[in-house]
Backbone bond lengths (Angstrom), bond angles and torsions (degrees), N, CA, C in turn:
res aa  C-N    CA-C-N  psi(-1)  N-CA   C-N-CA  omega(-1)  CA-C   N-CA-C  phi
1 M - - - 1.462 - - 1.520 110.27 -
2 S 1.317 117.10 136.28 1.459 121.33 178.50 1.525 110.65 -73.81
3 I 1.326 115.43 148.17 1.459 121.38 173.44 1.526 107.23 -79.81
4 R 1.324 116.73 120.91 1.469 121.91 -174.60 1.527 109.94 -86.76
5 I 1.321 115.83 119.43 1.461 122.31 -173.41 1.528 110.79 -110.81
6 G 1.329 116.28 136.15 1.459 122.28 169.94 1.519 109.39 -111.60
7 I 1.316 117.01 137.32 1.462 122.56 177.94 1.523 108.63 -104.91
8 V 1.323 116.51 125.35 1.463 121.95 178.13 1.525 108.27 -107.45
9 G 1.335 116.21 112.35 1.458 121.57 -177.09 1.513 110.48 97.77
10 Y 1.326 116.85 137.94 1.460 118.81 -175.38 1.525 110.61 -135.61
11 G 1.334 115.00 62.37 1.462 120.70 169.28 1.521 108.88 -100.70
12 N 1.330 116.70 -147.89 1.463 120.84 -179.38 1.527 111.99 -60.32
13 L 1.333 116.15 -42.09 1.459 119.53 -178.78 1.523 111.28 -69.86
14 G 1.332 117.81 -41.47 1.457 120.85 178.69 1.514 112.29 -61.11
15 R 1.338 116.61 -41.81 1.470 119.82 176.57 1.522 110.90 -65.06
16 G 1.340 116.46 -36.05 1.455 119.64 177.52 1.519 111.93 -63.49
17 V 1.344 116.94 -41.27 1.459 120.88 176.98 1.525 110.44 -63.67
18 E 1.315 116.30 -42.72 1.462 121.21 178.15 1.528 110.76 -55.33
19 L 1.330 117.61 -46.36 1.459 121.68 179.88 1.525 111.68 -68.89
20 A 1.337 116.94 -39.75 1.459 120.70 -178.37 1.522 111.59 -63.66
21 L 1.316 116.91 -37.75 1.464 120.19 -178.92 1.531 111.80 -62.10
22 R 1.327 116.95 -27.78 1.463 120.09 179.37 1.530 112.15 -66.65
23 K 1.321 116.73 -19.75 1.458 120.99 -178.83 1.529 112.18 -99.39
24 N 1.324 116.77 9.27 1.462 121.89 -179.67 1.527 108.80 -125.51
25 P 1.325 117.99 90.51 1.468 120.97 -172.25 1.520 115.00 -65.86
26 D 1.345 117.67 -13.58 1.463 118.91 176.99 1.517 111.77 -86.57
27 M 1.338 116.99 5.32 1.456 121.77 -179.50 1.526 110.60 -124.00
28 E 1.319 115.04 153.92 1.469 121.70 -178.34 1.524 109.25 -134.11
29 L 1.322 117.24 125.37 1.456 121.17 173.98 1.524 108.03 -77.00
30 A 1.325 115.85 111.98 1.461 120.33 -172.34 1.521 113.43 -101.03
31 A 1.345 118.47 -26.53 1.464 118.88 -175.39 1.523 110.55 -167.45
32 F 1.335 115.26 151.87 1.458 123.67 168.06 1.525 107.81 -109.35
33 F 1.338 116.10 147.47 1.462 120.98 174.27 1.521 108.22 -129.95
34 T 1.328 115.69 134.78 1.450 120.49 -173.59 1.525 110.95 -142.32
35 R 1.338 115.06 155.23 1.468 120.62 173.06 1.528 111.16 -87.56
36 R 1.329 116.84 -11.57 1.463 120.74 176.38 1.533 108.93 -78.44
37 P 1.320 117.82 166.30 1.470 118.64 170.17 1.526 108.86 -58.34
38 P 1.327 119.28 120.42 1.470 121.12 -173.83 1.523 114.24 -52.69
39 E 1.330 116.95 -35.67 1.463 119.50 -177.10 1.528 112.96 -68.08
40 T 1.354 117.52 -14.67 1.469 120.54 -178.97 1.526 112.66 -91.57
41 L 1.330 117.61 -9.00 1.462 120.78 -175.74 1.528 110.25 -84.10
42 K 1.306 116.51 118.07 1.461 122.31 178.81 1.524 108.88 -104.32
43 T 1.315 116.69 109.59 1.456 121.62 -177.48 1.526 110.25 -103.62
44 L 1.329 115.79 176.71 1.460 121.88 175.53 1.518 111.57 -86.10
45 S 1.338 115.93 -0.76 1.473 121.73 -178.07 1.524 109.21 -127.82
46 P 1.326 117.84 76.15 1.465 120.35 -173.62 1.521 114.31 -62.13
47 D 1.335 118.08 -18.65 1.466 120.25 179.57 1.528 112.91 -83.10
48 V 1.338 117.15 -8.84 1.468 120.97 -179.59 1.527 108.71 -93.11
49 P 1.320 118.68 127.91 1.474 120.34 -176.30 1.520 113.04 -67.80
50 V 1.319 114.49 149.50 1.462 122.75 176.71 1.522 108.08 -114.93
51 Y 1.335 116.15 128.00 1.458 121.16 -177.39 1.530 110.74 -122.91
52 S 1.295 115.52 159.90 1.462 121.56 173.41 1.526 109.75 -72.59
53 M 1.322 115.63 146.41 1.471 119.99 175.66 1.525 111.10 -55.73
54 D 1.315 116.63 -33.08 1.462 120.43 -177.94 1.520 112.56 -63.80
55 S 1.332 116.79 -19.67 1.464 119.83 -177.46 1.521 113.28 -91.08
56 L 1.325 118.39 2.98 1.462 120.95 -176.61 1.530 113.97 -50.35
57 P 1.329 119.88 -46.22 1.471 119.13 -178.38 1.524 113.75 -57.91
58 Q 1.319 117.56 -27.01 1.461 120.96 -179.47 1.528 112.56 -71.13
59 H 1.327 117.54 -13.25 1.466 121.35 -175.74 1.522 112.00 -110.20
60 K 1.300 116.30 17.94 1.468 121.36 -175.53 1.524 112.49 -55.66
61 D 1.312 117.83 -39.91 1.463 120.86 -175.30 1.523 113.45 -92.17
62 G 1.330 116.93 -1.64 1.461 119.04 -175.72 1.515 114.89 -104.68
63 L 1.338 116.79 0.55 1.462 120.91 -177.24 1.524 110.08 -131.76
64 D 1.321 115.93 144.65 1.464 120.63 177.96 1.518 112.46 -94.23
65 V 1.328 117.32 -37.52 1.468 121.43 -179.42 1.524 108.78 -145.88
66 L 1.331 116.22 137.46 1.458 122.42 169.40 1.520 109.04 -99.49
67 I 1.328 116.87 132.34 1.464 121.43 172.09 1.520 107.23 -106.45
68 L 1.332 116.20 116.31 1.465 121.54 -176.41 1.525 109.55 -90.23
69 C 1.318 116.56 127.44 1.457 121.81 -173.71 1.520 112.68 -118.66
70 G 1.325 117.10 24.99 1.456 121.17 177.22 1.515 111.65 -86.72
71 G 1.331 115.68 -178.73 1.456 121.97 -178.35 1.509 112.71 -86.80
72 S 1.329 115.14 157.96 1.467 120.91 -177.94 1.522 113.33 -80.89
73 A 1.330 116.66 -19.78 1.460 119.08 -175.34 1.526 111.79 -65.57
74 T 1.346 117.00 -49.10 1.462 119.39 -176.28 1.525 113.57 -133.96
75 D 1.331 118.44 -25.29 1.468 120.20 -175.54 1.524 112.90 -73.16
76 L 1.324 116.63 -61.46 1.467 120.94 -170.16 1.529 114.43 -65.54
77 P 1.338 120.31 -34.59 1.466 117.93 178.01 1.522 112.96 -57.56
78 E 1.335 117.63 -29.13 1.465 121.04 177.00 1.523 111.94 -93.84
79 Q 1.341 116.31 -44.35 1.463 120.00 -172.73 1.525 113.10 -68.58
80 S 1.320 117.58 -42.36 1.469 119.41 -173.59 1.524 112.59 -62.28
81 P 1.340 120.25 -51.56 1.477 118.82 177.59 1.526 112.42 -63.14
82 A 1.344 117.26 -38.28 1.466 119.85 -179.50 1.525 111.02 -64.40
83 C 1.327 117.31 -44.01 1.463 120.68 -179.98 1.525 111.71 -71.04
84 A 1.340 117.25 -30.60 1.463 120.82 179.76 1.523 112.03 -64.47
85 R 1.331 117.36 -20.12 1.464 120.38 177.87 1.525 112.16 -74.92
86 L 1.333 116.21 -10.30 1.463 120.86 -177.81 1.529 113.72 -125.35
87 F 1.338 116.59 -31.81 1.465 120.76 -169.41 1.527 111.31 -134.12
88 N 1.334 114.92 162.46 1.455 120.26 159.99 1.525 107.61 -72.77
89 V 1.337 117.30 141.57 1.465 121.10 -168.28 1.525 110.29 -136.97
90 V 1.335 115.90 145.13 1.464 123.34 165.64 1.520 107.48 -125.50
91 D 1.347 116.71 132.05 1.463 119.22 174.18 1.524 110.17 -131.86
92 S 1.335 115.45 170.78 1.466 121.30 -179.19 1.528 110.28 -120.33
93 F 1.322 117.16 38.47 1.471 121.87 -179.44 1.524 109.50 -54.88
94 D 1.334 117.30 122.53 1.465 119.12 -171.51 1.523 114.51 -127.30
95 T 1.311 118.35 18.14 1.460 120.32 172.67 1.534 107.51 -85.03
96 H 1.314 116.65 93.27 1.463 122.06 -169.00 1.533 112.51 -53.20
97 A 1.317 116.67 -41.85 1.461 119.75 -175.57 1.525 112.77 -66.04
98 R 1.328 117.40 -21.44 1.469 120.51 -176.38 1.532 112.93 -106.70
99 I 1.326 117.38 6.81 1.467 119.61 -179.32 1.527 112.58 -59.52
100 P 1.345 120.60 -43.47 1.470 118.59 -179.73 1.529 113.36 -57.69
101 E 1.326 118.40 -42.58 1.470 119.46 -178.94 1.525 111.01 -73.22
102 H 1.346 116.46 -34.03 1.469 119.59 176.87 1.527 109.71 -65.65
103 F 1.306 116.92 -42.73 1.467 121.10 177.88 1.525 110.34 -59.77
104 A 1.330 116.62 -45.57 1.465 120.34 -177.51 1.529 111.39 -61.85
105 A 1.333 116.98 -42.55 1.463 120.37 -179.63 1.525 110.77 -64.86
106 C 1.332 116.74 -43.69 1.470 120.42 -179.49 1.526 111.18 -70.22
107 D 1.329 117.12 -35.63 1.457 121.03 -178.59 1.525 110.60 -64.38
108 A 1.322 116.51 -44.26 1.468 120.08 179.90 1.521 110.89 -62.64
109 A 1.329 116.61 -44.43 1.463 120.53 -177.90 1.527 111.31 -67.17
110 A 1.337 117.21 -43.33 1.462 120.94 -176.55 1.524 111.79 -70.87
111 K 1.311 117.56 -38.23 1.465 119.65 178.97 1.526 111.07 -65.60
112 E 1.326 116.01 -38.97 1.461 119.48 178.53 1.525 111.24 -64.20
113 A 1.347 116.38 -35.04 1.467 120.80 -176.59 1.522 113.34 -91.71
114 G 1.337 117.31 -12.58 1.455 120.09 -176.27 1.518 113.31 76.31
115 T 1.324 116.75 25.50 1.465 122.28 179.56 1.527 109.96 -108.00
116 V 1.330 115.87 173.56 1.462 122.47 177.13 1.526 108.38 -119.83
117 T 1.326 116.78 131.45 1.462 122.31 176.64 1.515 108.85 -124.65
118 L 1.316 116.34 118.72 1.463 121.74 175.98 1.517 107.90 -98.81
119 I 1.330 116.29 113.39 1.459 120.57 -177.37 1.525 110.91 -98.42
120 S 1.328 115.18 159.89 1.466 123.02 169.85 1.521 112.65 57.03
121 A 1.341 115.90 41.73 1.460 120.56 174.08 1.526 108.86 -85.82
122 G 1.306 116.55 154.95 1.457 121.84 -177.88 1.506 107.55 142.60
123 W 1.353 116.49 -146.06 1.474 116.90 178.47 1.517 112.73 -110.79
124 D 1.321 119.23 -25.99 1.465 119.69 166.46 1.523 108.92 -159.24
125 P 1.337 115.88 106.90 1.465 128.28 0.12 1.529 112.45 -66.96
126 G 1.322 116.08 155.21 1.461 122.30 -179.40 1.509 110.12 136.36
127 L 1.338 116.61 -111.60 1.461 120.40 -176.79 1.523 112.21 -61.12
128 F 1.335 116.80 -40.94 1.464 119.04 178.60 1.529 111.00 -65.57
129 S 1.317 116.64 -33.28 1.465 120.33 177.85 1.525 110.01 -61.06
130 L 1.330 115.95 -43.89 1.463 120.32 178.61 1.519 111.24 -62.56
131 Q 1.329 117.81 -39.99 1.460 120.51 179.87 1.525 111.07 -66.36
132 R 1.341 117.17 -37.84 1.469 119.39 176.63 1.526 110.23 -63.57
133 L 1.330 116.02 -41.96 1.465 120.22 178.64 1.525 110.74 -61.83
134 M 1.330 117.35 -48.92 1.455 120.89 -179.33 1.523 111.37 -62.16
135 G 1.330 116.56 -41.13 1.460 119.81 179.95 1.512 112.19 -60.59
136 Q 1.335 117.19 -43.22 1.463 120.57 -179.99 1.522 111.81 -67.70
137 C 1.344 116.12 -35.71 1.464 119.32 179.70 1.526 111.35 -69.89
138 I 1.325 116.76 -41.02 1.462 121.06 -175.52 1.523 111.74 -79.54
139 L 1.323 116.36 -37.98 1.466 120.97 -179.96 1.532 108.79 -121.60
140 P 1.340 117.23 79.91 1.473 119.49 -177.00 1.526 113.01 -63.60
141 E 1.316 117.43 -22.77 1.464 120.25 175.70 1.521 107.38 -102.12
142 G 1.330 116.31 103.43 1.453 118.80 -177.18 1.512 112.18 170.29
143 S 1.340 115.17 -168.97 1.466 121.73 -177.20 1.517 109.67 -137.09
144 D 1.343 115.59 147.16 1.468 122.77 177.59 1.517 109.94 -98.89
145 Y 1.324 115.56 143.03 1.456 121.37 174.55 1.530 108.19 -140.39
146 T 1.320 115.74 132.42 1.457 121.19 176.63 1.523 108.67 -125.83
147 F 1.317 114.93 127.34 1.464 121.34 176.84 1.524 108.79 -120.83
148 W 1.329 115.99 137.73 1.462 121.59 179.02 1.518 109.28 -117.54
149 G 1.342 115.51 137.99 1.449 119.69 172.25 1.532 112.85 96.04
150 K 1.332 115.25 -171.22 1.458 125.83 4.27 1.520 109.73 -69.69
151 G 1.340 115.15 130.78 1.439 117.94 179.53 1.508 112.10 -174.94
152 I 1.330 113.64 174.61 1.459 121.18 -177.78 1.514 109.51 -91.84
153 S 1.311 116.57 123.22 1.459 122.03 176.99 1.520 109.40 -90.05
154 Q 1.348 116.51 120.83 1.461 120.05 179.58 1.522 111.51 -64.28
155 G 1.331 116.89 -44.52 1.457 120.50 -177.26 1.513 112.48 -64.43
156 H 1.339 116.49 -43.16 1.455 119.68 -179.60 1.524 111.26 -71.03
157 G 1.335 116.20 -37.00 1.458 118.88 175.93 1.517 111.65 -63.19
158 D 1.334 116.01 -40.36 1.464 120.44 177.67 1.522 110.61 -61.94
159 A 1.337 116.26 -40.82 1.467 120.20 179.61 1.524 111.23 -63.70
160 V 1.335 117.37 -40.11 1.468 120.57 178.75 1.526 110.39 -65.74
161 R 1.328 116.63 -41.75 1.472 119.53 -177.88 1.520 112.58 -66.02
162 R 1.320 117.38 -17.40 1.460 120.53 179.03 1.527 112.61 -90.40
163 V 1.327 117.64 -2.24 1.464 120.66 174.87 1.527 108.47 -70.67
164 P 1.331 118.55 129.63 1.466 120.22 179.25 1.521 111.89 -54.62
165 G 1.325 115.66 132.64 1.455 120.56 -179.90 1.513 114.13 95.78
166 V 1.340 117.59 -7.50 1.467 121.05 178.98 1.525 108.81 -94.38
167 K 1.321 116.15 124.52 1.466 121.56 178.24 1.526 111.10 -87.43
168 N 1.332 116.24 -41.18 1.466 121.64 179.96 1.520 108.07 -159.04
169 A 1.339 116.70 159.83 1.462 118.86 -178.14 1.520 110.63 -168.50
170 K 1.327 115.43 154.76 1.458 123.88 169.25 1.528 107.65 -131.65
171 Q 1.341 115.42 145.88 1.463 120.05 -178.62 1.525 110.32 -128.43
172 Y 1.329 116.00 129.19 1.460 121.62 178.92 1.533 109.93 -106.20
173 T 1.328 115.57 135.15 1.453 122.44 170.70 1.525 107.33 -102.72
174 I 1.340 116.96 131.23 1.460 121.51 -171.20 1.534 109.73 -130.66
175 P 1.347 118.79 119.82 1.466 120.30 176.22 1.533 110.94 -65.70
176 V 1.309 116.26 147.24 1.462 121.48 173.45 1.534 107.60 -83.36
177 P 1.337 118.68 115.32 1.473 120.49 -173.38 1.522 114.18 -55.53
178 E 1.330 117.63 -38.81 1.466 120.35 -177.81 1.522 111.15 -64.34
179 A 1.336 116.67 -36.55 1.463 119.89 179.38 1.516 111.15 -66.35
180 L 1.337 116.84 -43.50 1.461 121.00 179.60 1.525 110.86 -63.57
181 E 1.316 116.61 -39.79 1.469 120.09 179.34 1.528 110.92 -63.57
182 R 1.312 117.22 -41.07 1.467 120.44 179.35 1.530 111.48 -64.02
183 V 1.321 116.90 -38.53 1.465 120.86 179.77 1.519 110.84 -67.09
184 R 1.328 116.89 -47.80 1.469 120.45 -177.50 1.525 112.76 -66.86
185 S 1.318 116.67 -20.93 1.463 119.71 178.40 1.525 112.31 -78.27
186 G 1.358 116.57 -7.09 1.455 120.07 -178.58 1.517 113.92 84.12
187 E 1.337 116.66 14.53 1.461 120.70 -178.11 1.526 112.41 -68.89
188 N 1.352 117.31 -25.41 1.475 122.60 -175.97 1.537 112.45 55.78
189 P 1.332 117.17 53.87 1.466 118.90 -178.77 1.521 112.00 -74.47
190 T 1.325 115.30 156.72 1.462 121.08 170.85 1.521 107.64 -93.04
191 L 1.347 116.30 118.10 1.461 121.07 -173.02 1.520 110.62 -125.03
192 T 1.319 116.28 135.86 1.457 120.98 173.13 1.524 109.63 -81.84
193 A 1.328 116.51 166.35 1.459 120.58 175.89 1.525 110.70 -56.13
194 R 1.311 116.63 -40.59 1.466 121.30 -178.39 1.527 111.67 -66.58
195 Q 1.345 116.90 -31.50 1.461 120.24 -179.52 1.525 112.59 -77.66
196 K 1.342 117.13 -20.33 1.466 120.36 -176.30 1.525 113.68 -92.60
197 H 1.346 117.42 -31.93 1.464 120.40 -173.46 1.517 111.11 -141.56
198 T 1.324 114.45 152.88 1.463 121.18 163.81 1.524 107.39 -117.42
199 R 1.330 116.06 162.72 1.460 121.00 178.99 1.527 108.97 -128.44
200 E 1.332 114.68 140.41 1.456 120.64 -177.24 1.524 108.62 -131.82
201 C 1.324 116.00 125.31 1.471 122.11 -176.93 1.521 110.46 -114.22
202 F 1.332 116.05 134.78 1.452 122.59 174.64 1.525 106.93 -115.43
203 V 1.331 115.89 113.42 1.459 122.16 -165.93 1.528 110.87 -120.23
204 V 1.338 114.70 132.50 1.467 121.87 169.27 1.519 106.62 -102.09
205 A 1.319 116.98 116.03 1.463 121.49 -176.78 1.521 111.10 -91.65
206 E 1.318 115.78 152.88 1.459 121.01 172.76 1.537 108.85 -66.65
207 P 1.324 117.64 149.27 1.465 119.66 177.95 1.529 111.59 -55.80
208 G 1.328 116.07 130.50 1.454 121.18 178.14 1.508 115.44 80.45
209 A 1.338 118.38 2.53 1.466 120.95 -178.43 1.522 110.45 -69.16
210 D 1.324 115.43 153.67 1.465 122.76 178.89 1.528 108.39 -80.90
211 L 1.326 117.71 102.06 1.464 121.50 -173.99 1.527 112.17 -66.91
212 K 1.320 116.83 -38.05 1.464 119.06 179.53 1.526 110.78 -65.14
213 R 1.309 117.28 -40.04 1.462 120.56 178.43 1.518 111.01 -65.95
214 I 1.341 118.03 -42.06 1.462 121.67 177.77 1.524 110.15 -60.49
215 E 1.331 116.60 -47.34 1.469 120.07 -179.87 1.522 111.54 -59.61
216 N 1.324 116.57 -42.61 1.460 120.23 179.21 1.529 111.42 -66.49
217 D 1.339 116.56 -41.26 1.470 120.00 178.72 1.524 111.12 -60.33
218 I 1.326 116.75 -37.93 1.466 120.39 179.65 1.524 110.24 -70.72
219 K 1.324 117.50 -50.90 1.464 121.17 -173.33 1.523 112.87 -65.92
220 T 1.319 117.41 -26.09 1.468 120.30 -177.63 1.528 112.74 -100.94
221 M 1.331 118.72 7.85 1.465 122.18 -176.76 1.531 110.52 -68.93
222 P 1.339 117.42 117.70 1.466 119.16 179.61 1.516 111.71 -66.59
223 N 1.339 115.79 150.17 1.467 124.79 179.14 1.520 113.52 71.18
224 Y 1.332 117.96 -7.97 1.455 120.27 -177.91 1.534 112.53 -123.33
225 F 1.340 117.89 -54.89 1.456 119.81 -171.84 1.528 114.49 -128.32
226 A 1.308 118.31 -17.27 1.462 120.31 -172.21 1.528 113.26 -60.85
227 D 1.321 117.67 -28.43 1.465 120.96 -175.72 1.523 113.27 -95.88
228 Y 1.334 117.82 12.24 1.459 121.07 -176.13 1.521 110.97 -130.57
229 D 1.333 115.83 155.10 1.459 120.30 168.15 1.526 106.67 -74.71
230 T 1.323 116.39 114.25 1.463 122.46 -172.77 1.523 110.13 -120.33
231 T 1.323 115.84 131.86 1.457 122.35 175.97 1.523 108.73 -110.76
232 V 1.325 117.16 132.30 1.462 122.10 179.70 1.525 108.82 -115.32
233 H 1.342 115.97 122.39 1.462 122.09 176.42 1.523 108.57 -109.92
234 F 1.311 117.90 131.89 1.463 121.51 174.17 1.525 108.31 -99.13
235 I 1.338 114.88 122.62 1.462 120.91 -176.41 1.526 109.06 -133.92
236 T 1.324 115.95 175.51 1.465 120.50 179.28 1.530 109.87 -86.60
237 E 1.336 115.13 163.74 1.467 120.11 176.42 1.527 110.64 -60.54
238 E 1.327 116.68 -37.48 1.462 120.64 179.99 1.526 110.84 -64.35
239 E 1.324 116.61 -41.95 1.468 120.30 178.53 1.521 111.21 -65.44
240 L 1.331 116.83 -38.68 1.466 120.06 179.43 1.521 110.73 -62.53
241 L 1.326 116.78 -46.04 1.462 120.80 -179.21 1.518 111.55 -68.08
242 R 1.323 116.71 -37.23 1.466 120.57 -177.19 1.531 112.53 -73.69
243 D 1.327 116.00 -44.27 1.469 119.97 -170.72 1.525 114.21 -101.49
244 H 1.344 117.35 -14.18 1.471 119.67 -174.30 1.526 111.10 -137.53
245 G 1.327 115.82 37.73 1.462 119.95 -175.46 1.512 114.77 -80.28
246 G 1.335 118.26 -18.72 1.465 121.11 -178.69 1.516 112.36 -83.94
247 M 1.331 115.84 179.31 1.474 121.22 178.75 1.534 109.99 -134.09
248 P 1.342 118.44 53.48 1.463 120.13 179.83 1.528 111.55 -74.24
249 H 1.300 116.80 156.25 1.463 121.56 172.36 1.525 108.69 -167.80
250 G 1.296 115.32 -171.65 1.456 121.23 -179.33 1.511 110.09 156.20
251 G 1.319 115.19 -166.33 1.450 119.41 179.42 1.511 110.66 155.72
252 L 1.317 115.82 -172.17 1.448 119.88 -179.44 1.520 111.13 -154.81
253 V 1.324 114.18 152.61 1.456 123.23 173.96 1.518 107.44 -115.47
254 V 1.320 116.42 130.59 1.457 121.55 179.57 1.524 108.94 -124.07
255 R 1.321 115.98 132.55 1.467 121.45 168.33 1.519 106.62 -113.46
256 S 1.309 116.46 113.81 1.453 122.85 179.57 1.516 108.14 -105.32
257 G 1.339 116.20 116.84 1.457 119.23 -174.92 1.512 112.22 -142.06
258 A 1.316 114.20 -172.38 1.462 120.38 -178.59 1.518 109.48 -144.17
259 T 1.325 115.54 148.49 1.461 122.08 174.78 1.530 108.66 -131.37
260 G 1.314 114.40 175.29 1.460 119.19 -177.69 1.514 110.82 102.59
261 E 1.306 115.91 166.31 1.469 120.76 -174.77 1.514 112.20 -59.49
262 A 1.321 116.40 -37.99 1.465 120.59 -179.06 1.522 111.45 -117.31
263 G 1.320 116.74 20.00 1.458 120.38 -178.88 1.506 113.16 66.90
264 E 1.355 115.70 31.36 1.461 119.52 -173.55 1.532 113.83 -79.62
265 N 1.337 117.51 -14.23 1.462 120.62 -177.77 1.526 110.53 -106.44
266 K 1.301 115.90 116.87 1.466 120.42 178.96 1.522 110.00 -79.73
267 Q 1.353 115.60 137.94 1.465 121.69 179.16 1.532 108.14 -130.40
268 L 1.312 116.20 136.68 1.468 120.50 -177.48 1.524 109.24 -131.04
269 M 1.339 116.20 122.57 1.461 122.27 174.62 1.525 107.92 -109.38
270 E 1.340 116.47 134.46 1.464 119.42 -178.93 1.532 110.04 -140.82
271 F 1.330 115.42 134.42 1.458 122.89 176.41 1.520 106.70 -128.53
272 S 1.332 117.19 126.07 1.466 119.11 -174.77 1.515 111.74 -133.60
273 L 1.330 115.40 157.08 1.462 123.86 177.01 1.523 109.16 -133.59
274 T 1.326 116.02 138.85 1.461 122.17 171.56 1.519 106.68 -128.12
275 L 1.333 116.68 113.50 1.462 121.07 -167.76 1.532 111.09 -120.14
276 D 1.327 115.85 127.16 1.465 119.80 170.99 1.527 110.71 -73.42
277 S 1.348 116.51 -33.49 1.458 120.87 -179.14 1.517 109.83 -134.14
278 N 1.316 115.17 103.22 1.466 121.05 177.47 1.536 111.60 -57.14
279 P 1.345 119.45 -50.82 1.467 118.32 -176.82 1.518 113.03 -64.88
280 E 1.330 118.60 -36.30 1.456 119.32 -179.58 1.522 111.59 -68.86
281 F 1.331 117.61 -38.85 1.460 119.60 176.88 1.526 110.46 -66.17
282 T 1.337 116.61 -46.73 1.456 120.67 178.19 1.522 111.04 -57.53
283 A 1.323 116.32 -40.84 1.460 121.15 179.33 1.525 111.37 -60.18
284 N 1.324 117.03 -39.66 1.455 120.00 179.45 1.521 111.46 -65.35
285 V 1.333 116.88 -34.55 1.467 120.04 175.51 1.530 109.96 -66.04
286 L 1.327 116.83 -43.69 1.466 120.22 -179.31 1.527 111.35 -61.29
287 V 1.328 116.55 -38.36 1.464 119.88 -177.11 1.523 111.38 -66.84
288 C 1.325 118.73 -45.04 1.467 118.16 178.79 1.525 110.95 -68.85
289 C 1.334 117.54 -28.73 1.464 119.84 174.92 1.529 111.29 -68.22
290 A 1.330 116.81 -32.00 1.463 119.94 176.58 1.521 110.89 -62.23
291 R 1.317 116.33 -37.31 1.474 120.29 176.72 1.533 109.87 -61.96
292 A 1.334 116.19 -43.47 1.462 120.09 179.78 1.528 111.67 -64.61
293 V 1.338 116.38 -41.15 1.460 120.50 178.72 1.527 110.68 -60.86
294 Y 1.317 116.47 -44.72 1.463 120.45 179.14 1.527 110.52 -59.32
295 R 1.319 117.45 -44.11 1.459 120.72 -178.99 1.529 111.85 -66.04
296 M 1.325 116.53 -40.03 1.467 118.91 179.35 1.525 111.11 -65.32
297 Q 1.338 116.56 -41.15 1.459 119.50 179.42 1.527 110.98 -66.42
298 Q 1.331 117.30 -36.34 1.457 121.54 177.64 1.530 111.28 -63.78
299 E 1.315 116.48 -27.13 1.461 121.46 177.64 1.525 112.63 -80.68
300 G 1.327 116.18 -7.55 1.454 119.84 -179.44 1.515 114.49 97.43
301 Q 1.325 117.65 7.95 1.467 120.00 177.55 1.523 109.73 -76.17
302 S 1.320 115.87 159.04 1.461 121.31 175.28 1.520 108.96 -152.38
303 G 1.333 115.09 168.10 1.457 120.76 179.40 1.512 111.98 100.82
304 A 1.333 114.42 -177.68 1.459 120.85 179.54 1.522 110.45 -84.02
305 K 1.313 115.61 147.39 1.456 123.08 178.89 1.524 108.82 -134.36
306 T 1.338 115.37 161.95 1.462 121.72 169.11 1.525 107.37 -128.73
307 V 1.330 116.02 178.45 1.464 119.22 179.62 1.524 111.63 -60.21
308 F 1.330 117.92 -23.22 1.464 120.08 178.45 1.531 112.00 -65.78
309 D 1.320 116.78 -22.48 1.464 121.58 -174.65 1.525 113.26 -96.37
310 V 1.331 118.03 -2.18 1.461 121.01 -172.89 1.523 110.70 -97.63
311 P 1.335 118.81 119.45 1.464 119.63 171.12 1.527 109.17 -61.54
312 P 1.326 118.69 129.70 1.469 120.01 -176.36 1.522 113.75 -53.76
313 A 1.325 117.11 -34.47 1.469 119.64 -178.59 1.523 111.96 -64.02
314 Y 1.338 117.88 -25.04 1.460 121.05 -179.00 1.531 111.88 -69.86
315 L 1.332 116.98 -18.11 1.460 120.75 179.86 1.522 112.08 -78.21
316 S 1.306 116.57 -20.50 1.459 121.53 -172.02 1.521 112.16 -98.21
317 P 1.333 116.83 144.86 1.469 119.05 174.07 1.528 112.40 -76.33
318 K 1.332 117.38 -11.64 1.457 121.40 -178.34 1.531 111.16 -77.84
319 S 1.321 116.01 154.27 1.463 121.43 177.09 1.521 109.70 -75.38
320 G 1.328 115.65 164.63 1.450 119.61 175.94 1.509 112.46 -58.53
321 E 1.329 116.94 -39.44 1.459 121.24 178.83 1.523 110.86 -62.14
322 E 1.346 116.67 -42.74 1.460 120.48 179.19 1.529 111.25 -65.20
323 L 1.308 116.58 -41.82 1.466 119.96 -179.68 1.521 111.27 -63.69
324 R 1.332 116.89 -43.16 1.466 119.67 179.98 1.523 111.35 -63.93
325 K 1.317 116.40 -37.35 1.458 120.28 -178.49 1.521 112.41 -74.34
326 M 1.332 116.82 -39.59 1.466 120.74 -171.68 1.526 114.76 -91.99
327 L 1.324 116.97 -32.75 1.469 119.60 -168.53 1.526 115.38 -118.78
328 L 1.339 116.91 -20.80 1.461 118.27 -174.98 1.517 111.08 -82.59
C-alpha cells in the first residue's frame, strides 16, 4: 500500500515536494491544501484534488502524513501543532532559537492525538544537525563550525517578505572567506555569528513605502538579521526576476578536533552541500522523513521527533536486508 501524502502550502517548497513524490513509488500524492481559493491553485498534478485548509479535519482518515510547506516565521508555529492533533506531520521549521518551544508545542499535541510529528527536517536544521552530532561524538575534543551559502535562504527571505511595505525579496547568506580559511587550517578559532557570515537582501518595496523603516526593520529583526552585518538593496521587480530568479544554496559543517595522548594529531571532518535548488533539495529530505514518520506511527510511537530520533533505515524504501547487502 502506498503512503498517502497531503501537501499543505504550494510555494517553492510545496512544488518541490510534489516533484519529489514522483520519484518515490511507495508514496502517493493524495491532496493539496491551500489558504487560497482552491479553484485558483494551478499545480503540476491536475488529477490531484485541491482543498481549502479549513477542510483538513474532513480528511483525517484519508491521509497518512501531512507535509507542511509554510514558513517558519508565522505559519509553522501555528500549523504544526494544529495539524498534529489530526495527522502525522513533517515540517521544516528552521528558526533555530525557537526549536525547543516548537518541539514542546508539537509534542503535546501529537501525544494527545497519538500521532507523530517530525519537526525541523531539511538540511539545516536536519542533515547538518546530524553531522554536528556525529562530529561531537567521534571527536569529543574539538570545535564545531557551520557555514551557509553563498545562497538564498528560504526562511530568511520569507521573513523579509513579511515586513510591512515589502512586495518581494530575496536574501543571500554569504560565508566570510577568512573565517572558513582559519577553520580549515585547524586553528580552531572562536567566531561570532557576525564573523562567520554576512547577509545581503534584495528588496522590492511597495509604492510609497518608507525605505528607511523597512531597512531598519530588516537589520534589527531578532533571530534573523540582528546578529549579522546585513546589507539591504532596493531594486525593481524586473531586476529581482532577472538577476535573482534562481534558488541556489549550500554550505558545510566542519568538526575540527584532535586525538592522541596530548592531542598531537589534528582531525578534520567535513560535510558539504552545493545546491542548484534549495527548495527542491529540502523537499526531498521532507519526503523521506515522511516515510520514517509513517513507520514510527505504525509501530505505535507518538509525539514530536527530530532527525536525532529517526533510525536511518526508516528513511529508505529498501528493506534491512537490501541495505545491508548494498550499502553496508
